[in-house]
C-alpha positions in Angstrom: -11.4 -32.4 12.6 -10.6 -31.9 9.0 -8.8 -28.9 7.4 -9.8 -27.3 4.2 -6.4 -27.2 2.6 -7.6 -25.5 -0.5 -9.2 -22.7 1.5 -6.0 -22.3 3.6 -3.9 -22.1 0.4 -6.3 -19.5 -1.1 -6.1 -17.3 2.0 -2.3 -17.6 2.1 -2.0 -16.7 -1.6 -4.3 -13.7 -1.3 -2.6 -12.5 1.9 0.8 -12.8 0.3 -0.4 -11.0 -2.9 -2.0 -8.1 -1.0 1.1 -7.8 1.2 3.5 -7.6 -1.7 1.2 -5.2 -3.6 0.9 -2.9 -0.5 4.7 -2.9 -0.1 5.2 -2.0 -3.7 2.7 0.8 -3.6 4.3 2.2 -0.4 7.7 2.0 -2.1 6.3 3.9 -5.1 5.1 6.6 -2.7 8.5 6.9 -1.1 10.0 7.1 -4.6 7.7 9.9 -5.5 8.7 11.9 -2.4 12.4 11.2 -3.1 12.1 12.4 -6.7 10.4 15.6 -5.6 13.1 16.2 -3.1 15.8 15.5 -5.6 14.2 18.0 -8.1 13.9 20.6 -5.4 17.6 20.2 -4.3 18.9 19.9 -7.9 17.7 22.9 -9.8 15.2 24.4 -7.3 12.3 23.5 -9.4 9.1 22.3 -7.8 7.9 18.9 -9.0 4.1 18.7 -8.5 3.8 15.1 -9.8 6.0 13.4 -7.1 4.0 14.6 -4.0 0.7 13.8 -5.7 1.8 10.3 -6.6 3.1 9.8 -3.1 -0.1 11.0 -1.6 -2.2 8.7 -3.7 0.1 5.7 -2.9 0.0 6.4 0.8 -3.8 6.8 0.6 -4.1 3.5 -1.1 -2.0 1.9 1.6 -4.1 3.4 4.3 -7.2 2.1 2.6 -5.8 -1.4 2.6 -5.0 -1.1 6.3 -8.5 0.3 7.1 -10.2 -2.5 5.1 -8.1 -5.1 7.0 -9.2 -3.6 10.3 -12.8 -3.6 9.1 -12.5 -7.3 8.3 -11.0 -8.2 11.7 -13.2 -6.2 14.0 -16.7 -7.8 14.3 -18.4 -4.7 15.6 -17.9 -3.0 12.2 -20.0 -5.5 10.4 
């Protein structure tokens, strides 16, 4: 039995990269919600950009999770 170490390294690198990117995008979504809440508490103004950015970030995270499930479950292919 021989292992394809290059393939293993590629999978590990892509997995790490996607994981870090997903965490960063999720953190940006939380930041968008926090800024909208801070603007609402500070001067009572409504910040429309924060919730929109948060929604897009969370949607992107959900898309990554759905794609991962699609790749894992063989009945979806």
